[in-house]
LOGUVEX-609668 format. One record per residue: residue in three letters; x, y, z of N, C-alpha, C in turn. Coordinates in steps of 0.2 Angstrom, whole numbers, padded with zeros to 4 digits, always signed. Example, Ala and Ser with C-alpha at 12.3 -4.5 7.8 and 13.67 -1.06 7.14 Angstrom:
% residues 2
ala+0066-0028+0039+0062-0022+0039+0066-0016+0039ser+0064-0011+0035+0068-0005+0036+0064+0000+0039
***
This chain:
% residues 444
met+0004-0006+0000+0000+0000+0000+0004+0006+0000pro+0003+0011-0005+0008+0017-0005+0006+0022+0001lys+0011+0026+0002+0010+0032+0007+0004+0036+0004leu+0000+0038+0009-0006+0042+0008-0003+0049+0005thr-0007+0051+0000-0005+0058-0003-0012+0061-0004lys-0011+0068-0005-0017+0072-0007-0021+0069-0013lys-0017+0068-0018-0020+0066-0025-0023+0059-0024leu-0020+0054-0020-0023+0048-0019-0029+0048-0016ile-0030+0053-0011-0036+0053-0007-0042+0056-0012glu-0040+0061-0016-0045+0064-0020-0047+0059-0025asn-0043+0054-0027-0045+0050-0032-0049+0043-0030leu-0050+0043-0023-0053+0037-0020-0061+0037-0022glu-0063+0032-0025-0070+0032-0026-0074+0028-0021pro-0080+0030-0019-0084+0027-0014-0086+0020-0016ala-0087+0016-0012-0090+0009-0013-0097+0008-0010ala-0099+0002-0011-0106+0000-0008-0105+0000+0000ala-0099-0001+0003-0098-0001+0010-0093+0003+0012glu-0093+0005+0018-0087+0010+0020-0081+0006+0020phe-0075+0009+0019-0069+0006+0019-0063+0011+0021cys-0057+0009+0023-0052+0013+0025-0046+0012+0020val-0042+0017+0019-0035+0016+0016-0030+0019+0021trp-0025+0014+0022-0020+0016+0028-0014+0019+0025asp-0011+0023+0029-0005+0026+0028+0001+0022+0030thr+0006+0022+0026+0012+0017+0027+0017+0021+0031gln+0016+0027+0033+0021+0031+0037+0019+0031+0044val+0013+0032+0046+0010+0032+0053+0006+0026+0054thr+0008+0022+0059+0004+0016+0060-0003+0018+0063gly-0008+0015+0060-0015+0016+0062-0019+0022+0059phe-0015+0026+0056-0018+0032+0053-0020+0031+0045gly-0026+0033+0044-0029+0032+0037-0034+0037+0035val-0037+0035+0030-0043+0039+0028-0049+0035+0027arg-0055+0036+0029-0061+0032+0029-0065+0035+0023val-0068+0031+0019-0072+0033+0014-0079+0030+0015arg-0084+0034+0015-0091+0032+0016-0094+0031+0009pro-0100+0027+0009-0103+0026+0003-0106+0032+0000gly-0107+0037+0004-0110+0043+0001-0104+0048-0002gly-0098+0046-0001-0092+0050-0004-0089+0054+0001gly-0091+0054+0008-0088+0058+0013-0081+0055+0015arg-0076+0059+0016-0069+0056+0018-0067+0059+0024ser-0065+0055+0029-0062+0058+0035-0056+0054+0037tyr-0051+0058+0041-0045+0055+0043-0047+0052+0050val-0044+0045+0050-0046+0042+0056-0039+0039+0059leu-0039+0037+0065-0034+0034+0069-0036+0028+0073phe-0033+0022+0071-0035+0016+0075-0029+0015+0080tyr-0031+0013+0086-0025+0012+0091-0028+0007+0096arg-0023+0004+0100-0025-0001+0105-0023+0002+0112leu-0028+0002+0117-0026+0004+0124-0030+0000+0128gly-0027-0003+0133-0030-0007+0138-0032-0014+0135gly-0029-0016+0130-0031-0022+0127-0037-0022+0122arg-0039-0016+0121-0045-0015+0116-0043-0010+0111phe-0046-0012+0105-0044-0007+0099-0050-0002+0099arg-0047+0004+0097-0052+0010+0097-0051+0014+0091lys-0056+0018+0089-0055+0022+0083-0057+0029+0085leu-0053+0034+0082-0053+0041+0083-0054+0044+0077thr-0059+0048+0076-0060+0052+0070-0056+0059+0071leu-0051+0060+0066-0047+0066+0067-0050+0072+0064gly-0054+0071+0059-0057+0077+0055-0059+0075+0048lys-0063+0080+0044-0064+0078+0038-0059+0079+0033ala-0058+0075+0028-0053+0076+0023-0055+0080+0017asp-0061+0081+0016-0063+0086+0011-0066+0092+0013gly-0061+0097+0013-0063+0104+0016-0061+0105+0023gly-0058+0100+0026-0057+0100+0033-0049+0101+0034tyr-0046+0096+0038-0039+0096+0039-0035+0095+0033gly-0029+0097+0032-0025+0095+0027-0021+0088+0029leu-0019+0085+0024-0016+0078+0025-0010+0079+0030asp-0005+0083+0029+0000+0084+0034-0002+0086+0041glu-0007+0090+0041-0009+0092+0048-0013+0086+0051ala-0016+0082+0048-0020+0076+0050-0015+0071+0053arg-0009+0070+0049-0004+0065+0050-0001+0068+0057asp+0001+0074+0057+0004+0077+0064+0000+0076+0070arg-0007+0077+0069-0012+0075+0074-0012+0068+0076ala-0011+0064+0071-0011+0057+0073-0005+0055+0077ile+0001+0058+0075+0007+0056+0079+0006+0059+0086glu+0003+0065+0087+0002+0067+0094-0003+0063+0098lys-0008+0060+0095-0013+0056+0098-0009+0049+0100leu-0005+0047+0096-0002+0040+0097+0003+0041+0103gln+0006+0047+0104+0010+0049+0110+0006+0049+0116asp+0000+0052+0115-0005+0052+0121-0006+0044+0123val-0007+0040+0118-0009+0033+0120-0003+0030+0124arg+0003+0031+0122+0009+0029+0125+0010+0031+0132asp+0007+0037+0133+0007+0040+0140+0001+0038+0144gly-0003+0034+0141-0009+0031+0145-0015+0035+0145val-0015+0040+0140-0021+0044+0139-0025+0042+0133asp-0032+0041+0134-0036+0038+0129-0039+0044+0125pro-0037+0045+0119-0039+0051+0115-0046+0052+0113gln-0049+0046+0112-0056+0046+0111-0060+0048+0117ala-0058+0046+0123-0062+0048+0129-0061+0055+0131gln-0055+0057+0129-0053+0064+0130-0057+0069+0125lys-0058+0066+0119-0062+0070+0114-0069+0071+0117val-0072+0066+0119-0079+0066+0122-0079+0070+0128ala-0074+0070+0132-0074+0075+0138-0074+0082+0136asp-0069+0083+0131-0069+0090+0129-0075+0093+0126arg-0078+0088+0122-0084+0090+0119-0090+0092+0124asn-0090+0088+0129-0095+0089+0134-0094+0095+0138ala-0088+0097+0139-0086+0103+0143-0086+0109+0139leu-0086+0109+0132-0086+0115+0128-0091+0120+0129thr-0089+0126+0131-0095+0131+0131-0095+0135+0125val-0101+0139+0124-0102+0143+0118-0096+0148+0118glu-0094+0151+0123-0088+0155+0123-0082+0152+0120ala-0080+0146+0122-0075+0142+0120-0076+0140+0112leu-0082+0139+0110-0083+0137+0104-0082+0143+0099thr-0085+0149+0101-0084+0154+0096-0076+0156+0096asp-0072+0155+0101-0065+0156+0100-0062+0151+0096leu-0064+0145+0096-0062+0140+0091-0064+0142+0084tyr-0070+0144+0083-0072+0146+0076-0067+0152+0074leu-0066+0157+0078-0061+0162+0075-0054+0159+0074glu-0052+0154+0078-0045+0152+0077-0045+0147+0071gln-0049+0142+0070-0049+0137+0065-0053+0139+0059gly-0058+0143+0060-0063+0145+0054-0059+0147+0048pro-0054+0151+0048-0051+0154+0042-0048+0148+0038ala-0046+0143+0041-0044+0137+0037-0049+0134+0033leu-0055+0134+0035-0061+0131+0032-0064+0136+0027lys-0063+0142+0028-0066+0148+0024-0061+0152+0022pro-0056+0150+0018-0051+0154+0016-0053+0161+0012asn-0058+0161+0009-0060+0167+0005-0064+0172+0009lys-0066+0170+0015-0069+0175+0020-0064+0181+0021lys-0067+0187+0021-0062+0193+0022-0061+0194+0029asp-0055+0197+0031-0053+0198+0038-0058+0203+0041ser-0061+0207+0037-0066+0212+0040-0072+0208+0042ser-0074+0203+0039-0080+0199+0041-0078+0195+0047trp-0072+0192+0048-0070+0189+0054-0070+0194+0060glu-0068+0200+0059-0068+0205+0064-0076+0207+0066thr-0080+0207+0061-0087+0208+0062-0090+0202+0067asn-0088+0196+0065-0090+0190+0069-0088+0191+0076arg-0081+0193+0077-0078+0194+0084-0082+0199+0088ile-0084+0204+0085-0088+0209+0088-0095+0207+0090met-0098+0203+0086-0104+0200+0087-0104+0195+0093phe-0099+0191+0093-0098+0187+0099-0097+0190+0106asp-0092+0195+0105-0090+0199+0112-0096+0203+0114cys-0100+0206+0110-0105+0211+0112-0112+0208+0113his-0113+0203+0110-0120+0200+0111-0121+0193+0112ile-0117+0188+0109-0118+0181+0110-0115+0179+0117lys-0108+0181+0118-0105+0178+0124-0109+0181+0130pro-0111+0187+0131-0114+0190+0137-0120+0186+0139leu-0124+0183+0133-0130+0179+0135-0129+0172+0135leu-0125+0169+0131-0125+0162+0130-0117+0159+0132gly-0113+0164+0133-0106+0162+0133-0104+0156+0138arg-0108+0156+0144-0106+0151+0149-0110+0144+0148his-0115+0144+0143-0119+0138+0142-0114+0133+0139leu-0115+0127+0141-0112+0121+0137-0115+0121+0130ala-0110+0121+0125-0112+0121+0118-0117+0116+0116arg-0116+0110+0119-0120+0104+0117-0127+0104+0120asp-0128+0109+0125-0134+0109+0129-0139+0115+0126val-0136+0119+0122-0140+0125+0120-0146+0122+0115thr-0152+0125+0117-0158+0123+0113-0160+0128+0109ala-0165+0127+0104-0168+0132+0100-0171+0137+0104met-0174+0135+0110-0177+0140+0114-0172+0145+0117asp-0166+0142+0119-0161+0147+0121-0159+0152+0116val-0159+0150+0110-0157+0154+0104-0162+0159+0103ser-0169+0157+0103-0174+0162+0103-0174+0167+0108arg-0173+0165+0114-0172+0170+0120-0167+0174+0119met-0161+0172+0116-0155+0177+0115-0157+0182+0110gln-0161+0180+0105-0163+0184+0100-0168+0190+0102phe-0172+0188+0107-0177+0192+0110-0173+0197+0114asp-0169+0195+0118-0165+0199+0123-0161+0204+0119ile-0158+0202+0114-0154+0207+0110-0159+0212+0107ser-0164+0210+0104-0169+0215+0101-0172+0220+0106gln-0172+0218+0112-0174+0223+0118-0169+0227+0121gly-0163+0226+0118-0157+0230+0120-0154+0228+0127lys-0155+0222+0128-0152+0219+0134-0144+0219+0134thr-0141+0219+0128-0134+0219+0128-0131+0226+0126ala-0135+0230+0125-0133+0237+0123-0129+0240+0129arg-0124+0244+0127-0120+0247+0132-0114+0251+0128asn-0111+0255+0132-0105+0259+0129-0099+0255+0131val-0095+0255+0125-0088+0251+0126-0083+0256+0125met-0078+0257+0130-0072+0261+0129-0067+0258+0125leu-0065+0262+0120-0060+0260+0115-0053+0263+0117gly-0052+0267+0121-0046+0270+0123-0048+0277+0126his-0042+0281+0126-0043+0288+0129-0048+0292+0126arg-0054+0294+0129-0059+0298+0126-0062+0295+0120arg-0062+0289+0119-0065+0285+0114-0070+0280+0116arg-0076+0280+0113-0080+0275+0115-0085+0273+0110ser-0087+0267+0110-0092+0264+0105-0098+0262+0108lys-0104+0264+0105-0111+0262+0107-0113+0255+0104val-0114+0251+0108-0116+0244+0106-0124+0244+0107arg-0127+0243+0101-0134+0244+0101-0137+0237+0099gly-0144+0236+0101-0147+0230+0100-0152+0231+0094gly-0158+0229+0095-0163+0229+0089-0164+0223+0086lys-0169+0223+0082-0171+0217+0078-0166+0214+0073arg-0163+0219+0070-0159+0218+0064-0152+0214+0067val-0150+0217+0072-0144+0214+0076-0145+0208+0078ala-0151+0207+0081-0153+0201+0084-0154+0195+0079ala-0157+0197+0073-0157+0192+0068-0150+0190+0066met-0146+0195+0065-0139+0193+0063-0135+0189+0068ala-0137+0190+0074-0134+0186+0079-0135+0178+0079val-0142+0177+0077-0144+0170+0076-0140+0167+0070ile-0140+0171+0064-0136+0169+0058-0129+0167+0060thr-0126+0172+0064-0119+0171+0065-0118+0165+0070leu-0122+0164+0075-0121+0158+0079-0123+0152+0075gly-0127+0152+0071-0128+0146+0066-0122+0144+0063ala-0118+0149+0060-0112+0147+0056-0107+0144+0061val-0107+0146+0067-0102+0143+0072-0104+0136+0073tyr-0110+0134+0074-0112+0127+0075-0111+0123+0069glu-0112+0126+0063-0111+0122+0057-0103+0121+0057phe-0099+0125+0059-0092+0124+0059-0091+0118+0064ala-0094+0118+0070-0093+0113+0075-0095+0106+0073ile-0100+0106+0069-0103+0100+0066-0098+0097+0061lys-0095+0102+0056-0090+0100+0051-0084+0097+0054ala-0082+0101+0060-0076+0099+0063-0077+0093+0068glu-0083+0091+0069-0085+0085+0073-0084+0086+0080tyr-0085+0093+0082-0085+0094+0089-0092+0093+0092leu-0097+0094+0088-0104+0093+0090-0108+0090+0084gln-0114+0088+0086-0118+0084+0081-0125+0088+0079lys-0127+0093+0082-0133+0097+0080-0132+0104+0081asn-0136+0108+0077-0136+0115+0077-0143+0118+0079pro-0143+0121+0085-0149+0123+0089-0152+0129+0085thr-0149+0132+0081-0152+0138+0077-0157+0136+0072lys-0156+0129+0070-0161+0127+0064-0168+0127+0067gly-0172+0130+0063-0179+0130+0065-0181+0136+0069val-0176+0140+0071-0178+0146+0075-0180+0152+0070glu-0186+0155+0072-0189+0160+0067-0186+0166+0069arg-0182+0169+0064-0179+0175+0065-0183+0181+0064phe-0181+0187+0067-0185+0193+0066-0185+0195+0058lys-0190+0197+0056-0190+0200+0049-0188+0207+0050thr-0183+0209+0046-0181+0216+0047-0183+0220+0040ile-0185+0226+0041-0187+0230+0036-0181+0235+0034arg-0179+0235+0027-0174+0239+0025-0176+0246+0026lys-0171+0250+0028-0173+0258+0029-0169+0262+0024glu-0171+0261+0017-0168+0265+0012-0170+0272+0013arg-0166+0277+0012-0168+0284+0012-0165+0287+0006tyr-0169+0290+0001-0166+0293-0005-0167+0300-0004leu-0161+0303-0005-0161+0311-0005-0164+0314-0011ser-0167+0320-0010-0170+0324-0016-0164+0329-0018glu-0165+0332-0023-0160+0337-0025-0159+0343-0020arg-0165+0345-0017-0164+0350-0013-0161+0348-0006glu-0162+0342-0004-0158+0339+0001-0151+0338+0000ile-0149+0336-0006-0142+0336-0008-0139+0343-0008ala-0143+0348-0010-0140+0355-0010-0139+0357-0003ala-0144+0356+0001-0143+0358+0008-0136+0355+0011leu-0135+0348+0010-0129+0345+0012-0123+0348+0010ala-0123+0350+0003-0117+0353+0000-0116+0360+0003glu-0121+0364+0005-0120+0370+0008-0117+0369+0015ala-0120+0364+0018-0117+0363+0025-0110+0361+0025leu-0108+0357+0020-0101+0355+0019-0096+0361+0018ala-0099+0366+0014-0095+0372+0012-0094+0376+0018glu-0100+0377+0022-0099+0381+0028-0094+0379+0033phe-0094+0372+0034-0089+0369+0038-0082+0370+0036glu-0081+0370+0029-0074+0371+0027-0072+0379+0028arg-0077+0383+0027-0075+0390+0028-0074+0392+0035glu-0077+0388+0040-0076+0389+0047-0069+0386+0049asp-0067+0381+0046-0060+0378+0048-0058+0373+0043glu-0052+0375+0040-0049+0371+0034-0048+0364+0036arg-0048+0362+0042-0047+0355+0044-0053+0351+0042tyr-0059+0354+0041-0065+0350+0039-0065+0348+0032ala-0059+0350+0028-0059+0349+0021-0059+0342+0019val-0055+0338+0023-0055+0331+0022-0062+0327+0023met-0065+0329+0029-0072+0327+0030-0077+0329+0024ala-0076+0335+0022-0081+0337+0017-0080+0334+0010asp-0073+0332+0008-0072+0329+0002-0074+0322+0003ser-0073+0319+0009-0075+0312+0009-0083+0311+0008val-0087+0316+0010-0094+0315+0009-0095+0317+0002arg-0092+0321-0001-0093+0323-0009-0091+0317-0013leu-0086+0313-0011-0084+0307-0015-0089+0301-0014leu-0092+0301-0008-0097+0296-0007-0103+0298-0011met-0105+0304-0012-0111+0306-0016-0110+0305-0023leu-0103+0306-0025-0102+0307-0033-0100+0300-0035thr-0098+0295-0031-0096+0288-0034-0101+0283-0032gly-0105+0284-0027-0109+0278-0025-0105+0273-0021cys-0099+0274-0019-0095+0269-0015-0098+0268-0008arg-0095+0263-0005-0097+0262+0002-0092+0266+0006lys-0094+0268+0012-0090+0272+0017-0082+0269+0017ser-0082+0263+0019-0075+0260+0019-0071+0260+0013glu-0074+0260+0007-0070+0260+0001-0067+0267+0000ile-0071+0272+0002-0068+0279+0001-0063+0281+0007leu-0065+0279+0013-0060+0281+0018-0054+0278+0018thr-0053+0272+0015-0047+0268+0014-0044+0269+0007leu-0047+0273+0003-0044+0274-0004-0037+0277-0004gln-0033+0274-0008-0026+0276-0009-0025+0278-0016trp-0020+0282-0016-0018+0285-0023-0017+0280-0028asp-0014+0274-0026-0012+0269-0030-0018+0266-0033phe-0024+0267-0030-0030+0264-0033-0033+0268-0038val-0031+0274-0039-0034+0279-0044-0030+0278-0051asp-0034+0276-0056-0032+0276-0063-0034+0282-0066trp-0029+0287-0067-0031+0293-0070-0032+0293-0077ser-0028+0288-0081-0029+0288-0088-0036+0285-0090lys-0038+0280-0086-0045+0277-0088-0051+0281-0084gly-0049+0285-0079-0054+0289-0076-0058+0284-0071cys-0055+0280-0067-0059+0275-0063-0054+0274-0057leu-0058+0270-0052-0054+0268-0046-0054+0260-0047arg-0048+0258-0046-0047+0250-0046-0046+0248-0039leu-0051+0246-0036-0051+0244-0029-0049+0237-0028pro-0043+0235-0025-0041+0228-0024-0045+0224-0020glu-0049+0227-0015-0054+0224-0011-0060+0228-0009ser-0065+0225-0009-0072+0228-0007-0076+0222-0004lys-0082+0224-0002-0087+0219+0001-0088+0213-0004thr-0088+0215-0011-0089+0209-0016-0082+0207-0019gly-0077+0209-0017-0070+0208-0020-0067+0214-0024ala-0062+0212-0028-0060+0218-0032-0065+0220-0037lys-0065+0227-0038-0069+0230-0042-0067+0237-0045val-0070+0239-0051-0068+0245-0054-0074+0250-0053val-0072+0256-0051-0077+0261-0050-0076+0266-0055pro-0081+0267-0060-0080+0273-0065-0081+0280-0061leu-0077+0284-0063-0077+0291-0060-0080+0296-0065ala-0085+0300-0062-0088+0306-0066-0083+0311-0066asp-0083+0316-0070-0079+0322-0070-0078+0326-0064asp-0084+0326-0061-0084+0330-0054-0080+0326-0049ala-0081+0320-0049-0077+0316-0044-0070+0316-0045ile-0068+0316-0052-0061+0317-0053-0058+0324-0051ala-0062+0329-0052-0060+0336-0050-0059+0336-0042val-0063+0332-0038-0062+0332-0031-0055+0328-0029leu-0054+0323-0033-0048+0319-0032-0042+0324-0034arg-0042+0327-0039-0037+0332-0041-0035+0337-0036arg-0040+0340-0033-0039+0345-0028-0036+0342-0022arg-0038+0336-0020-0036+0332-0014-0028+0331-0016trp-0027+0329-0022-0020+0328-0024-0015+0334-0022asp-0018+0340-0025-0014+0346-0024-0013+0348-0017glu-0018+0346-0012-0018+0348-0005-0014+0343-0001thr-0013+0336-0003-0010+0331+0001-0003+0329-0002arg-0002+0330-0008+0004+0328-0011+0009+0333-0013ala+0015+0332-0012+0020+0337-0014+0024+0335-0020pro+0022+0338-0026+0024+0336-0033+0032+0337-0033glu+0035+0332-0036+0042+0332-0037+0044+0336-0043ala+0039+0337-0048+0040+0341-0054+0034+0345-0055ser+0035+0350-0060+0029+0354-0062+0024+0350-0066arg+0026+0344-0069+0022+0341-0073+0016+0339-0069gly+0010+0339-0072+0004+0337-0069-0002+0340-0073his-0008+0340-0070-0014+0341-0073-0015+0349-0075asn-0011+0353-0071-0011+0360-0073-0007+0362-0080ser-0003+0357-0082+0001+0358-0088-0003+0355-0094gly-0008+0352-0093-0012+0348-0098-0011+0341-0098asp-0007+0338-0094-0006+0331-0093-0011+0328-0089thr-0014+0323-0091-0020+0320-0087-0018+0316-0081thr-0011+0315-0080-0009+0311-0074-0005+0316-0070pro-0007+0316-0063-0003+0321-0059+0004+0318-0058ala+0008+0323-0056+0015+0321-0055+0016+0317-0048leu+0021+0312-0048+0022+0308-0042+0024+0313-0037gly+0022+0311-0030+0024+0316-0025+0026+0311-0019thr+0028+0315-0014+0031+0311-0008+0026+0312-0002gly+0020+0314-0003+0015+0315+0003+0012+0308+0005ser+0006+0309+0008+0002+0303+0011+0000+0298+0005pro+0000+0292+0006-0003+0287+0001-0010+0287+0001trp-0013+0290+0007-0021+0290+0007-0024+0296+0004val-0029+0295+0000-0033+0301-0003-0036+0305+0003leu-0038+0302+0008-0041+0306+0014-0036+0304+0020pro-0031+0308+0021-0026+0306+0026-0029+0308+0033ala-0027+0305+0038-0029+0307+0045-0026+0314+0047leu-0029+0317+0051-0027+0324+0053-0021+0323+0057lys-0020+0318+0061-0014+0316+0065-0012+0309+0063gly-0005+0308+0063-0003+0302+0062-0002+0300+0054asp-0001+0294+0053+0001+0292+0046-0005+0288+0043gly-0010+0287+0046-0016+0283+0044-0021+0287+0040his-0027+0284+0038-0032+0287+0034-0037+0290+0039phe-0041+0295+0036-0046+0298+0040-0051+0293+0043val-0053+0294+0049-0057+0290+0053-0063+0293+0056gly-0063+0300+0056-0068+0304+0060-0074+0305+0057leu-0076+0302+0051-0082+0304+0048-0088+0303+0051pro-0089+0297+0054-0096+0296+0058-0098+0301+0063asn-0093+0303+0067-0095+0308+0072-0096+0315+0069leu-0092+0317+0064-0093+0323+0060-0100+0323+0056trp-0101+0317+0054-0107+0317+0050-0114+0319+0054thr-0114+0318+0060-0119+0320+0064-0120+0328+0064lys-0114+0331+0064-0115+0338+0064-0117+0341+0057val-0114+0338+0052-0116+0340+0045-0123+0339+0044lys-0126+0333+0046-0134+0332+0045-0138+0338+0049ala-0136+0339+0055-0139+0344+0059-0139+0351+0056arg-0133+0353+0053-0132+0359+0050-0136+0359+0043ala-0136+0354+0039-0140+0354+0033-0147+0354+0034asp-0150+0351+0040-0157+0351+0041-0159+0358+0043ala-0155+0361+0046-0157+0368+0048-0157+0373+0041ile-0152+0371+0037-0152+0375+0031-0158+0374+0026leu-0160+0367+0026-0166+0365+0022-0172+0368+0025his-0173+0368+0031-0179+0371+0034-0180+0378+0033arg-0174+0382+0034-0174+0389+0032-0175+0391+0025arg-0173+0387+0021-0174+0388+0013-0182+0387+0012ile-0185+0382+0015-0192+0380+0013-0196+0386+0016his-0194+0388+0022-0198+0393+0026-0198+0400+0022asp-0192+0401+0019-0191+0408+0016-0195+0407+0009leu-0196+0401+0006-0200+0401+0000-0207+0400+0001gly-0209+0400+0008-0216+0399+0009-0219+0392+0009gly-0214+0387+0009-0216+0380+0008-0219+0378+0015asp-0222+0372+0014-0225+0368+0020-0220+0364+0024leu-0218+0367+0029-0212+0363+0033-0214+0356+0035arg-0221+0355+0036-0223+0348+0038-0221+0343+0033glu-0220+0345+0027-0218+0340+0021-0211+0339+0021val-0207+0343+0025-0200+0342+0025-0197+0336+0029arg-0194+0331+0026-0191+0326+0030-0185+0328+0034ser-0184+0326+0040-0178+0328+0043-0172+0324+0040leu-0166+0328+0040-0160+0325+0037-0156+0322+0043thr-0158+0323+0049-0154+0320+0055-0154+0313+0055thr-0159+0309+0052-0159+0302+0052-0155+0299+0046val-0153+0303+0041-0149+0301+0035-0143+0297+0037arg-0142+0291+0035-0135+0288+0036-0130+0289+0030leu-0124+0288+0032-0119+0289+0026-0121+0284+0021his-0123+0278+0022-0125+0273+0017-0130+0275+0013asp-0135+0280+0015-0140+0282+0011-0138+0286+0005leu-0131+0289+0006-0129+0292+0000-0128+0288-0006arg-0126+0281-0004-0125+0276-0010-0132+0275-0013his-0137+0274-0008-0144+0273-0011-0146+0279-0015ser-0144+0285-0013-0147+0291-0017-0143+0291-0024phe-0137+0289-0024-0133+0289-0030-0137+0284-0035ala-0139+0278-0033-0143+0274-0037-0149+0277-0039ser-0153+0280-0035-0159+0283-0036-0159+0288-0042phe-0154+0292-0041-0153+0297-0047-0151+0294-0053ala-0147+0289-0053-0145+0285-0059-0152+0282-0063ile-0156+0279-0059-0162+0276-0061-0167+0281-0064ala-0167+0287-0060-0172+0292-0062-0170+0295-0069asp-0163+0295-0070-0161+0297-0077-0161+0292-0082gly-0164+0286-0081-0166+0281-0086-0161+0275-0086ala-0156+0275-0081-0151+0270-0081-0155+0263-0079ser-0153+0258-0082-0156+0251-0081-0153+0248-0074leu-0157+0244-0071-0154+0241-0065-0148+0237-0066phe-0147+0234-0072-0141+0231-0073-0135+0235-0073leu-0135+0241-0077-0130+0246-0077-0128+0249-0070val-0134+0250-0066-0133+0253-0059-0129+0248-0055gly-0131+0242-0056-0128+0236-0052-0120+0236-0054lys-0119+0237-0060-0112+0237-0062-0108+0243-0059val-0111+0249-0059-0107+0255-0056-0106+0254-0049leu-0111+0251-0045-0111+0250-0038-0107+0244-0036gly-0105+0240-0041-0101+0234-0039-0105+0229-0036his-0111+0228-0038-0115+0222-0035-0113+0216-0038lys-0112+0211-0034-0110+0204-0037-0116+0200-0040gln-0122+0201-0036-0128+0198-0038-0133+0203-0040ala-0137+0201-0045-0142+0205-0048-0148+0207-0043arg-0149+0202-0039-0155+0203-0034-0153+0209-0029thr-0146+0210-0028-0145+0215-0023-0147+0222-0026thr-0147+0223-0033-0149+0229-0036-0157+0230-0036glu-0160+0224-0035-0167+0224-0036-0171+0228-0031ile-0167+0230-0025-0170+0234-0020-0172+0241-0023tyr-0169+0243-0029-0170+0249-0032-0176+0249-0038ala-0178+0243-0038-0183+0242-0044-0189+0246-0044his-0192+0248-0038-0197+0252-0038-0196+0259-0040leu-0189+0261-0040-0188+0268-0042-0188+0269-0050ser-0188+0263-0053-0188+0263-0061-0195+0265-0063asp-0200+0265-0059-0206+0268-0061-0206+0275-0063asp-0202+0279-0060-0202+0286-0062-0200+0287-0069pro-0194+0285-0072-0193+0286-0079-0198+0283-0083leu-0201+0277-0081-0206+0274-0086-0212+0279-0086lys-0214+0282-0080-0220+0286-0080-0218+0293-0084leu-0212+0295-0084-0210+0300-0088-0211+0299-0096val-0209+0293-0098-0210+0291-0105-0217+0291-0106ala-0221+0288-0102-0228+0287-0103-0231+0294-0104asn-0229+0299-0099-0232+0306-0100-0230+0309-0106lys-0224+0309-0108-0222+0312-0114-0226+0309-0120thr-0226+0302-0120-0230+0299-0126-0237+0301-0126ala-0240+0301-0120-0248+0303-0120-0249+0310-0122ala-0244+0315-0120-0244+0322-0121-0244+0323-0129arg-0240+0319-0132-0240+0320-0140-0246+0317-0143leu-0249+0312-0140-0255+0309-0143-0261+0314-0142ser-0261+0317-0136-0266+0321-0134-0266+0327-0139gln-0260+0330-0140-0259+0335-0145-0262+0334-0152ala-0260+0328-0154-0262+0326-0160-0270+0325-0161met-0273+0323-0155-0280+0322-0155-0284+0328-0155arg-0281+0334-0154-0284+0340-0154-0286+0343-0161phe-0282+0340-0166-0283+0342-0173-0288+0337-0177
***
């Protein structure tokens, strides 16, 4: 029998009955093939006059061959020391708490999900620390029931885990609850249990069958007069203090590109393709993507270049060349006011901008004699609503959902379908124009 290799394991065909293929390098170590095609690494050993079997992990999508072989060697050493690996595995499984299981998920999960982004793992960690561990952390993972999960969801929705978290000197973060967060907690916990089942720590997932809260999307689409009020508020802040220029330009780029907040705040000059007039983002929520730039967005970027980079030569866009000269300044389009990183203060400043813009909008409507009761408050507008508004303006101008999805970088068409109702406006415009012409003809 040859030594086990990755290629040999991949080529093993299932049979009518379960069978094992043994390794010639480590005694008792092999791969088990089930009739359904599942493959697992196993170790047979003898302790106290009895033969015993230990499943080390799945061979398809689980442990690598070298890692499984190393684990087998470790377990055989335990046997020589008088420790029963199978009994220890059962004891560890029975003592595994939800807190320990979530830690295992963060530690071992990246090997099972290599394409999952670091930012997504960080989001999971925050969900564990802020919501799941405080409510279920001390529970034994094997004893958690669907009722426990449902109770956790309800408690999070009622704000039981809401609190302020100190992040450092004079910095804090507000942990909020709500139905949307509660539903996401159930989904995240379900992923942890699926990992535990795949790694053979547990056998059941208590989140299965739990009815999650239905959350309503809160899209907010800004009107032209609301956009104008925001623009005036940004200009006022800049006139009051030049340090607000970075904040103002970050909001302008969000409005003019339809990008996500993280994509703009972490934007680097290396990502700007001046010759093609686009951003080439190496990483986003949906992977690498290209963002086309409108002339106004390019103008903002050129101004930022002049303010943040020190040109080594006079060549640049002022001389007619479309590509700015290389400089020695910050690599970030929106650099931090202090330090070498990128700008991070937008969320807090956004609250001030919204309040100022709301006052401007109400003053304008009042001066024009309009009905203030019909004015929606701008204080509830989120930064992500600027992305929604970009899409709404595009669709109002007749752009198809397909093209809007391409510009926004949507990976799946159904993501763009949330804007489908907005396409009624251009259709109605076409209908009105056509009917007007027909009505005109009918008068003769």
